[in-house]
ChimeraX commands (.cxc) that place a marker at each C-alpha (Angstrom):
marker #1 position 82.91,247.04,-96.08 radius 0.5
marker #1 position 82.64,244.64,-93.16 radius 0.5
marker #1 position 79.61,244.64,-90.83 radius 0.5
marker #1 position 80.75,244.00,-87.25 radius 0.5
marker #1 position 77.83,242.05,-85.78 radius 0.5
marker #1 position 78.12,241.00,-82.18 radius 0.5
marker #1 position 75.25,239.28,-80.74 radius 0.5
marker #1 position 75.09,239.26,-76.98 radius 0.5
marker #1 position 74.76,236.13,-74.99 radius 0.5
marker #1 position 73.65,237.43,-71.52 radius 0.5
marker #1 position 74.39,235.94,-68.19 radius 0.5
marker #1 position 71.78,233.96,-66.02 radius 0.5
marker #1 position 68.84,235.40,-64.26 radius 0.5
marker #1 position 69.49,236.36,-60.75 radius 0.5
marker #1 position 67.17,234.80,-58.12 radius 0.5
marker #1 position 66.57,237.27,-55.47 radius 0.5
marker #1 position 66.19,235.76,-51.90 radius 0.5
marker #1 position 64.32,237.83,-49.28 radius 0.5
marker #1 position 64.25,236.83,-45.65 radius 0.5
marker #1 position 61.27,237.20,-43.16 radius 0.5
marker #1 position 61.42,239.22,-40.00 radius 0.5
marker #1 position 59.98,237.73,-36.82 radius 0.5
marker #1 position 58.46,239.22,-33.52 radius 0.5
marker #1 position 54.87,238.32,-33.23 radius 0.5
marker #1 position 52.62,240.25,-30.80 radius 0.5
marker #1 position 50.53,237.73,-28.79 radius 0.5
marker #1 position 47.20,239.58,-29.40 radius 0.5
marker #1 position 47.56,239.18,-33.05 radius 0.5
marker #1 position 49.62,236.06,-33.38 radius 0.5
marker #1 position 46.96,233.99,-35.09 radius 0.5
marker #1 position 46.46,236.68,-37.89 radius 0.5
marker #1 position 50.12,237.15,-38.46 radius 0.5
marker #1 position 50.82,233.43,-38.64 radius 0.5
marker #1 position 48.14,233.23,-41.54 radius 0.5
marker #1 position 49.93,236.11,-43.36 radius 0.5
marker #1 position 53.23,234.64,-42.83 radius 0.5
marker #1 position 52.21,231.24,-44.34 radius 0.5
marker #1 position 50.74,232.98,-47.39 radius 0.5
marker #1 position 53.94,234.99,-47.75 radius 0.5
marker #1 position 56.13,231.99,-47.45 radius 0.5
marker #1 position 53.92,230.20,-50.03 radius 0.5
marker #1 position 54.14,233.06,-52.41 radius 0.5
marker #1 position 57.82,233.34,-51.89 radius 0.5
marker #1 position 58.53,229.74,-52.84 radius 0.5
marker #1 position 56.30,229.88,-55.83 radius 0.5
marker #1 position 58.26,233.08,-57.05 radius 0.5
marker #1 position 61.47,231.52,-56.23 radius 0.5
marker #1 position 60.58,228.21,-58.09 radius 0.5
marker #1 position 59.28,230.27,-61.07 radius 0.5
marker #1 position 62.62,232.25,-61.16 radius 0.5
marker #1 position 64.68,229.14,-60.90 radius 0.5
marker #1 position 62.59,227.59,-63.90 radius 0.5
marker #1 position 63.05,230.71,-65.98 radius 0.5
marker #1 position 66.78,230.79,-65.30 radius 0.5
marker #1 position 67.08,227.07,-66.44 radius 0.5
marker #1 position 65.02,227.87,-69.54 radius 0.5
marker #1 position 67.24,230.96,-70.31 radius 0.5
marker #1 position 70.37,228.83,-70.11 radius 0.5
marker #1 position 68.95,226.13,-72.18 radius 0.5
marker #1 position 67.91,228.61,-74.67 radius 0.5
marker #1 position 71.49,230.14,-74.73 radius 0.5
marker #1 position 73.04,226.68,-75.30 radius 0.5
marker #1 position 70.79,226.12,-78.23 radius 0.5
marker #1 position 71.69,229.51,-79.53 radius 0.5
marker #1 position 75.44,228.60,-79.28 radius 0.5
marker #1 position 74.57,225.35,-81.24 radius 0.5
marker #1 position 72.94,227.50,-83.87 radius 0.5
marker #1 position 69.58,225.96,-83.32 radius 0.5
marker #1 position 67.95,229.43,-83.52 radius 0.5
marker #1 position 64.32,228.40,-83.94 radius 0.5
marker #1 position 64.67,226.07,-80.99 radius 0.5
marker #1 position 66.12,228.73,-78.90 radius 0.5
marker #1 position 63.27,231.18,-79.68 radius 0.5
marker #1 position 60.73,228.47,-78.43 radius 0.5
marker #1 position 62.86,228.19,-75.20 radius 0.5
marker #1 position 63.07,231.81,-74.65 radius 0.5
marker #1 position 59.30,232.17,-75.32 radius 0.5
marker #1 position 58.73,229.75,-72.39 radius 0.5
marker #1 position 61.08,231.70,-70.25 radius 0.5
marker #1 position 59.21,234.92,-71.00 radius 0.5
marker #1 position 55.90,233.24,-70.25 radius 0.5
marker #1 position 57.22,233.06,-66.61 radius 0.5
marker #1 position 59.30,236.14,-66.55 radius 0.5
marker #1 position 58.06,238.64,-69.11 radius 0.5
marker #1 position 59.76,241.57,-67.45 radius 0.5
marker #1 position 63.38,240.07,-67.97 radius 0.5
marker #1 position 65.10,242.28,-70.50 radius 0.5
marker #1 position 68.09,239.81,-70.99 radius 0.5
marker #1 position 65.67,237.03,-72.26 radius 0.5
marker #1 position 64.07,239.52,-74.69 radius 0.5
marker #1 position 67.63,240.51,-75.96 radius 0.5
marker #1 position 68.67,236.89,-76.69 radius 0.5
marker #1 position 65.24,236.20,-78.29 radius 0.5
marker #1 position 66.01,239.02,-80.52 radius 0.5
marker #1 position 69.56,237.63,-81.33 radius 0.5
marker #1 position 68.05,234.19,-82.30 radius 0.5
marker #1 position 65.52,235.89,-84.45 radius 0.5
marker #1 position 68.10,238.05,-86.17 radius 0.5
marker #1 position 70.09,234.99,-86.79 radius 0.5
marker #1 position 67.02,233.48,-88.47 radius 0.5
marker #1 position 66.74,236.59,-90.57 radius 0.5
marker #1 position 63.37,237.58,-88.98 radius 0.5
marker #1 position 64.64,241.08,-88.62 radius 0.5
marker #1 position 61.29,242.83,-87.92 radius 0.5
marker #1 position 60.49,240.48,-85.04 radius 0.5
marker #1 position 63.92,240.82,-83.70 radius 0.5
marker #1 position 63.53,244.45,-83.67 radius 0.5
marker #1 position 60.27,244.12,-81.76 radius 0.5
marker #1 position 62.12,241.78,-79.23 radius 0.5
marker #1 position 64.92,244.38,-78.68 radius 0.5
marker #1 position 62.45,247.20,-78.25 radius 0.5
marker #1 position 60.53,245.33,-75.63 radius 0.5
marker #1 position 63.96,244.86,-73.73 radius 0.5
marker #1 position 64.61,248.58,-74.16 radius 0.5
marker #1 position 61.10,249.42,-72.77 radius 0.5
marker #1 position 61.79,247.38,-69.67 radius 0.5
marker #1 position 65.50,248.47,-69.16 radius 0.5
marker #1 position 66.43,251.47,-71.37 radius 0.5
marker #1 position 70.07,251.25,-69.90 radius 0.5
marker #1 position 70.75,247.98,-71.66 radius 0.5
marker #1 position 73.60,248.92,-74.10 radius 0.5
marker #1 position 73.37,245.41,-75.70 radius 0.5
marker #1 position 69.60,246.20,-76.69 radius 0.5
marker #1 position 70.41,249.33,-78.23 radius 0.5
marker #1 position 73.58,247.90,-80.09 radius 0.5
marker #1 position 71.81,244.80,-81.45 radius 0.5
marker #1 position 68.87,247.11,-82.44 radius 0.5
marker #1 position 71.33,249.12,-84.45 radius 0.5
marker #1 position 72.61,246.11,-86.18 radius 0.5
marker #1 position 69.21,245.08,-87.35 radius 0.5
marker #1 position 68.32,248.39,-88.61 radius 0.5
marker #1 position 71.56,248.51,-90.49 radius 0.5
marker #1 position 70.69,245.16,-91.99 radius 0.5
marker #1 position 67.25,246.63,-92.93 radius 0.5
marker #1 position 69.11,249.59,-94.44 radius 0.5
marker #1 position 67.76,252.13,-92.03 radius 0.5
marker #1 position 70.99,253.77,-91.49 radius 0.5
marker #1 position 69.85,256.93,-89.70 radius 0.5
marker #1 position 68.02,254.68,-87.23 radius 0.5
marker #1 position 71.09,252.61,-86.76 radius 0.5
marker #1 position 73.23,255.53,-85.96 radius 0.5
marker #1 position 70.72,256.59,-83.43 radius 0.5
marker #1 position 70.79,253.21,-81.75 radius 0.5
marker #1 position 74.49,252.88,-81.87 radius 0.5
marker #1 position 74.59,256.45,-80.25 radius 0.5
marker #1 position 72.37,255.16,-77.46 radius 0.5
marker #1 position 74.60,252.14,-76.95 radius 0.5
marker #1 position 77.80,254.13,-76.92 radius 0.5
marker #1 position 76.36,256.72,-74.50 radius 0.5
marker #1 position 75.81,253.83,-72.07 radius 0.5
marker #1 position 79.23,252.16,-72.88 radius 0.5
marker #1 position 81.64,254.60,-74.45 radius 0.5
marker #1 position 84.32,251.73,-74.82 radius 0.5
marker #1 position 81.98,249.72,-77.08 radius 0.5
marker #1 position 84.47,249.47,-79.99 radius 0.5
marker #1 position 82.05,247.39,-82.10 radius 0.5
marker #1 position 79.39,250.06,-81.69 radius 0.5
marker #1 position 81.72,252.75,-83.09 radius 0.5
marker #1 position 82.74,250.54,-86.02 radius 0.5
marker #1 position 79.19,249.77,-86.92 radius 0.5
marker #1 position 78.24,253.47,-86.29 radius 0.5
marker #1 position 81.03,254.22,-88.82 radius 0.5
marker #1 position 79.67,251.89,-91.39 radius 0.5
marker #1 position 76.19,253.36,-91.03 radius 0.5
marker #1 position 77.60,256.80,-91.58 radius 0.5
marker #1 position 79.73,255.66,-94.67 radius 0.5
marker #1 position 76.45,254.20,-96.14 radius 0.5
marker #1 position 74.89,257.64,-95.79 radius 0.5
marker #1 position 77.90,259.15,-97.38 radius 0.5
marker #1 position 78.81,261.10,-94.11 radius 0.5
marker #1 position 82.47,260.12,-94.56 radius 0.5
marker #1 position 84.20,262.46,-92.24 radius 0.5
marker #1 position 81.97,261.49,-89.49 radius 0.5
marker #1 position 82.46,257.84,-90.21 radius 0.5
marker #1 position 86.24,258.27,-90.16 radius 0.5
marker #1 position 86.04,259.91,-86.60 radius 0.5
marker #1 position 83.94,256.87,-85.41 radius 0.5
marker #1 position 86.57,254.42,-86.78 radius 0.5
marker #1 position 89.27,256.40,-85.02 radius 0.5
marker #1 position 87.37,256.26,-81.65 radius 0.5
marker #1 position 87.13,252.40,-82.27 radius 0.5
marker #1 position 90.82,252.29,-82.90 radius 0.5
marker #1 position 91.71,254.19,-79.82 radius 0.5
marker #1 position 89.69,251.77,-77.73 radius 0.5
marker #1 position 90.87,248.52,-79.52 radius 0.5
marker #1 position 94.00,249.17,-81.60 radius 0.5
marker #1 position 94.12,245.41,-82.58 radius 0.5
marker #1 position 90.60,245.42,-84.16 radius 0.5
marker #1 position 91.16,244.75,-87.91 radius 0.5
marker #1 position 87.60,245.61,-88.68 radius 0.5
marker #1 position 88.24,249.26,-87.73 radius 0.5
marker #1 position 91.26,249.61,-90.03 radius 0.5
marker #1 position 89.65,247.81,-92.85 radius 0.5
marker #1 position 86.51,249.87,-92.73 radius 0.5
marker #1 position 88.50,252.98,-92.41 radius 0.5
marker #1 position 90.28,251.85,-95.68 radius 0.5
marker #1 position 87.02,251.36,-97.34 radius 0.5
marker #1 position 85.90,254.89,-96.39 radius 0.5
marker #1 position 89.19,256.55,-97.55 radius 0.5
marker #1 position 89.06,254.55,-100.90 radius 0.5
marker #1 position 85.57,255.94,-101.47 radius 0.5
marker #1 position 86.72,259.48,-101.09 radius 0.5
marker #1 position 89.77,258.74,-103.23 radius 0.5
marker #1 position 92.53,259.01,-100.64 radius 0.5
marker #1 position 94.82,256.23,-101.97 radius 0.5
marker #1 position 97.47,256.87,-99.44 radius 0.5
marker #1 position 95.39,256.54,-96.36 radius 0.5
marker #1 position 93.18,253.73,-97.93 radius 0.5
marker #1 position 96.43,251.78,-98.46 radius 0.5
marker #1 position 97.83,252.45,-95.09 radius 0.5
marker #1 position 94.72,251.39,-93.12 radius 0.5
marker #1 position 94.28,248.28,-95.33 radius 0.5
marker #1 position 97.84,247.18,-94.77 radius 0.5
marker #1 position 97.20,247.54,-91.04 radius 0.5
marker #1 position 94.12,245.35,-91.39 radius 0.5
marker #1 position 95.84,242.77,-93.45 radius 0.5
marker #1 position 98.91,242.60,-90.93 radius 0.5
marker #1 position 96.23,241.77,-88.08 radius 0.5
marker #1 position 94.14,239.31,-90.24 radius 0.5
marker #1 position 95.93,238.53,-93.51 radius 0.5
marker #1 position 93.75,235.52,-94.60 radius 0.5
marker #1 position 90.63,237.58,-94.38 radius 0.5
marker #1 position 91.13,241.00,-95.60 radius 0.5
marker #1 position 93.68,240.58,-98.35 radius 0.5
marker #1 position 91.01,238.39,-99.98 radius 0.5
marker #1 position 88.13,240.51,-99.25 radius 0.5
marker #1 position 89.75,243.65,-100.51 radius 0.5
marker #1 position 90.14,241.99,-103.90 radius 0.5
marker #1 position 86.24,241.71,-104.53 radius 0.5
marker #1 position 85.00,244.68,-102.18 radius 0.5
marker #1 position 83.48,247.42,-104.58 radius 0.5
marker #1 position 84.43,250.14,-101.94 radius 0.5
marker #1 position 87.86,249.97,-103.46 radius 0.5
marker #1 position 86.89,250.30,-107.01 radius 0.5
marker #1 position 88.08,253.99,-107.14 radius 0.5
marker #1 position 91.58,253.01,-106.12 radius 0.5
marker #1 position 91.75,249.47,-107.65 radius 0.5
marker #1 position 94.12,250.35,-110.47 radius 0.5
marker #1 position 96.53,252.25,-108.09 radius 0.5
marker #1 position 99.96,250.41,-107.94 radius 0.5
marker #1 position 100.30,250.79,-104.23 radius 0.5
marker #1 position 96.89,249.11,-103.78 radius 0.5
marker #1 position 97.56,246.36,-106.23 radius 0.5
marker #1 position 100.77,245.35,-104.30 radius 0.5
marker #1 position 98.76,245.09,-101.09 radius 0.5
marker #1 position 96.33,242.51,-102.43 radius 0.5
marker #1 position 98.64,240.45,-104.48 radius 0.5
marker link #1:1,2 radius 0.2
marker link #1:2,3 radius 0.2
marker link #1:3,4 radius 0.2
marker link #1:4,5 radius 0.2
marker link #1:5,6 radius 0.2
marker link #1:6,7 radius 0.2
marker link #1:7,8 radius 0.2
marker link #1:8,9 radius 0.2
marker link #1:9,10 radius 0.2
marker link #1:10,11 radius 0.2
marker link #1:11,12 radius 0.2
marker link #1:12,13 radius 0.2
marker link #1:13,14 radius 0.2
marker link #1:14,15 radius 0.2
marker link #1:15,16 radius 0.2
marker link #1:16,17 radius 0.2
marker link #1:17,18 radius 0.2
marker link #1:18,19 radius 0.2
marker link #1:19,20 radius 0.2
marker link #1:20,21 radius 0.2
marker link #1:21,22 radius 0.2
marker link #1:22,23 radius 0.2
marker link #1:23,24 radius 0.2
marker link #1:24,25 radius 0.2
marker link #1:25,26 radius 0.2
marker link #1:26,27 radius 0.2
marker link #1:27,28 radius 0.2
marker link #1:28,29 radius 0.2
marker link #1:29,30 radius 0.2
marker link #1:30,31 radius 0.2
marker link #1:31,32 radius 0.2
marker link #1:32,33 radius 0.2
marker link #1:33,34 radius 0.2
marker link #1:34,35 radius 0.2
marker link #1:35,36 radius 0.2
marker link #1:36,37 radius 0.2
marker link #1:37,38 radius 0.2
marker link #1:38,39 radius 0.2
marker link #1:39,40 radius 0.2
marker link #1:40,41 radius 0.2
marker link #1:41,42 radius 0.2
marker link #1:42,43 radius 0.2
marker link #1:43,44 radius 0.2
marker link #1:44,45 radius 0.2
marker link #1:45,46 radius 0.2
marker link #1:46,47 radius 0.2
marker link #1:47,48 radius 0.2
marker link #1:48,49 radius 0.2
marker link #1:49,50 radius 0.2
marker link #1:50,51 radius 0.2
marker link #1:51,52 radius 0.2
marker link #1:52,53 radius 0.2
marker link #1:53,54 radius 0.2
marker link #1:54,55 radius 0.2
marker link #1:55,56 radius 0.2
marker link #1:56,57 radius 0.2
marker link #1:57,58 radius 0.2
marker link #1:58,59 radius 0.2
marker link #1:59,60 radius 0.2
marker link #1:60,61 radius 0.2
marker link #1:61,62 radius 0.2
marker link #1:62,63 radius 0.2
marker link #1:63,64 radius 0.2
marker link #1:64,65 radius 0.2
marker link #1:65,66 radius 0.2
marker link #1:66,67 radius 0.2
marker link #1:67,68 radius 0.2
marker link #1:68,69 radius 0.2
marker link #1:69,70 radius 0.2
marker link #1:70,71 radius 0.2
marker link #1:71,72 radius 0.2
marker link #1:72,73 radius 0.2
marker link #1:73,74 radius 0.2
marker link #1:74,75 radius 0.2
marker link #1:75,76 radius 0.2
marker link #1:76,77 radius 0.2
marker link #1:77,78 radius 0.2
marker link #1:78,79 radius 0.2
marker link #1:79,80 radius 0.2
marker link #1:80,81 radius 0.2
marker link #1:81,82 radius 0.2
marker link #1:82,83 radius 0.2
marker link #1:83,84 radius 0.2
marker link #1:84,85 radius 0.2
marker link #1:85,86 radius 0.2
marker link #1:86,87 radius 0.2
marker link #1:87,88 radius 0.2
marker link #1:88,89 radius 0.2
marker link #1:89,90 radius 0.2
marker link #1:90,91 radius 0.2
marker link #1:91,92 radius 0.2
marker link #1:92,93 radius 0.2
marker link #1:93,94 radius 0.2
marker link #1:94,95 radius 0.2
marker link #1:95,96 radius 0.2
marker link #1:96,97 radius 0.2
marker link #1:97,98 radius 0.2
marker link #1:98,99 radius 0.2
marker link #1:99,100 radius 0.2
marker link #1:100,101 radius 0.2
marker link #1:101,102 radius 0.2
marker link #1:102,103 radius 0.2
marker link #1:103,104 radius 0.2
marker link #1:104,105 radius 0.2
marker link #1:105,106 radius 0.2
marker link #1:106,107 radius 0.2
marker link #1:107,108 radius 0.2
marker link #1:108,109 radius 0.2
marker link #1:109,110 radius 0.2
marker link #1:110,111 radius 0.2
marker link #1:111,112 radius 0.2
marker link #1:112,113 radius 0.2
marker link #1:113,114 radius 0.2
marker link #1:114,115 radius 0.2
marker link #1:115,116 radius 0.2
marker link #1:116,117 radius 0.2
marker link #1:117,118 radius 0.2
marker link #1:118,119 radius 0.2
marker link #1:119,120 radius 0.2
marker link #1:120,121 radius 0.2
marker link #1:121,122 radius 0.2
marker link #1:122,123 radius 0.2
marker link #1:123,124 radius 0.2
marker link #1:124,125 radius 0.2
marker link #1:125,126 radius 0.2
marker link #1:126,127 radius 0.2
marker link #1:127,128 radius 0.2
marker link #1:128,129 radius 0.2
marker link #1:129,130 radius 0.2
marker link #1:130,131 radius 0.2
marker link #1:131,132 radius 0.2
marker link #1:132,133 radius 0.2
marker link #1:133,134 radius 0.2
marker link #1:134,135 radius 0.2
marker link #1:135,136 radius 0.2
marker link #1:136,137 radius 0.2
marker link #1:137,138 radius 0.2
marker link #1:138,139 radius 0.2
marker link #1:139,140 radius 0.2
marker link #1:140,141 radius 0.2
marker link #1:141,142 radius 0.2
marker link #1:142,143 radius 0.2
marker link #1:143,144 radius 0.2
marker link #1:144,145 radius 0.2
marker link #1:145,146 radius 0.2
marker link #1:146,147 radius 0.2
marker link #1:147,148 radius 0.2
marker link #1:148,149 radius 0.2
marker link #1:149,150 radius 0.2
marker link #1:150,151 radius 0.2
marker link #1:151,152 radius 0.2
marker link #1:152,153 radius 0.2
marker link #1:153,154 radius 0.2
marker link #1:154,155 radius 0.2
marker link #1:155,156 radius 0.2
marker link #1:156,157 radius 0.2
marker link #1:157,158 radius 0.2
marker link #1:158,159 radius 0.2
marker link #1:159,160 radius 0.2
marker link #1:160,161 radius 0.2
marker link #1:161,162 radius 0.2
marker link #1:162,163 radius 0.2
marker link #1:163,164 radius 0.2
marker link #1:164,165 radius 0.2
marker link #1:165,166 radius 0.2
marker link #1:166,167 radius 0.2
marker link #1:167,168 radius 0.2
marker link #1:168,169 radius 0.2
marker link #1:169,170 radius 0.2
marker link #1:170,171 radius 0.2
marker link #1:171,172 radius 0.2
marker link #1:172,173 radius 0.2
marker link #1:173,174 radius 0.2
marker link #1:174,175 radius 0.2
marker link #1:175,176 radius 0.2
marker link #1:176,177 radius 0.2
marker link #1:177,178 radius 0.2
marker link #1:178,179 radius 0.2
marker link #1:179,180 radius 0.2
marker link #1:180,181 radius 0.2
marker link #1:181,182 radius 0.2
marker link #1:182,183 radius 0.2
marker link #1:183,184 radius 0.2
marker link #1:184,185 radius 0.2
marker link #1:185,186 radius 0.2
marker link #1:186,187 radius 0.2
marker link #1:187,188 radius 0.2
marker link #1:188,189 radius 0.2
marker link #1:189,190 radius 0.2
marker link #1:190,191 radius 0.2
marker link #1:191,192 radius 0.2
marker link #1:192,193 radius 0.2
marker link #1:193,194 radius 0.2
marker link #1:194,195 radius 0.2
marker link #1:195,196 radius 0.2
marker link #1:196,197 radius 0.2
marker link #1:197,198 radius 0.2
marker link #1:198,199 radius 0.2
marker link #1:199,200 radius 0.2
marker link #1:200,201 radius 0.2
marker link #1:201,202 radius 0.2
marker link #1:202,203 radius 0.2
marker link #1:203,204 radius 0.2
marker link #1:204,205 radius 0.2
marker link #1:205,206 radius 0.2
marker link #1:206,207 radius 0.2
marker link #1:207,208 radius 0.2
marker link #1:208,209 radius 0.2
marker link #1:209,210 radius 0.2
marker link #1:210,211 radius 0.2
marker link #1:211,212 radius 0.2
marker link #1:212,213 radius 0.2
marker link #1:213,214 radius 0.2
marker link #1:214,215 radius 0.2
marker link #1:215,216 radius 0.2
marker link #1:216,217 radius 0.2
marker link #1:217,218 radius 0.2
marker link #1:218,219 radius 0.2
marker link #1:219,220 radius 0.2
marker link #1:220,221 radius 0.2
marker link #1:221,222 radius 0.2
marker link #1:222,223 radius 0.2
marker link #1:223,224 radius 0.2
marker link #1:224,225 radius 0.2
marker link #1:225,226 radius 0.2
marker link #1:226,227 radius 0.2
marker link #1:227,228 radius 0.2
marker link #1:228,229 radius 0.2
marker link #1:229,230 radius 0.2
marker link #1:230,231 radius 0.2
marker link #1:231,232 radius 0.2
marker link #1:232,233 radius 0.2
marker link #1:233,234 radius 0.2
marker link #1:234,235 radius 0.2
marker link #1:235,236 radius 0.2
marker link #1:236,237 radius 0.2
marker link #1:237,238 radius 0.2
marker link #1:238,239 radius 0.2
marker link #1:239,240 radius 0.2
marker link #1:240,241 radius 0.2
marker link #1:241,242 radius 0.2
marker link #1:242,243 radius 0.2
marker link #1:243,244 radius 0.2
marker link #1:244,245 radius 0.2
marker link #1:245,246 radius 0.2
marker link #1:246,247 radius 0.2
view
């Protein structure tokens, strides 16, 4: 069974620019001029802070892409010291921590993002990935359900939801989840492969072979070799039809 893990690299922070309105009454001109100067000063500080946080966020993302995950976490922490309310930074910080196998810390980071922006499907999806890694399959399904509710076309969410359901031996629900993924992305070999695994676990050689064949057609180098050692296929391993697929 293959875990489809998609860590999200978010875009840059948007710097919001607000203009000032004029029109000063002569009797209160002095007072309003002081307020205006204070507001302009505050605006420039906030603008500079936003730009600095944006630069740090991009720097952290670049380090993440270079697989320098610990360095990325340090840079994300600097960005969060400036903009602690930015959910995207918390998400990518969680991604870096998950890549370091610091799963509980990653989980805390995703949950912070969710508290700030509960409509962020990436936070729910990556939270599900970490929970599945920690073998909390029920929690993972709940997180994937949240992600899918926000983005029903998230094929990776349907695939990983199916894997979690398979781990709980809820095979029919898992198969429906894979079918949803295939309907969205019919060229995703992971969906066919994991569906083949689930069919093999319930002893359906015909459908296990059909789906494995499709996965191998889409990614022959990967799935033919993987199927040779995947214990999910143990029930059908001696079947001639299955043997022919992995030769």
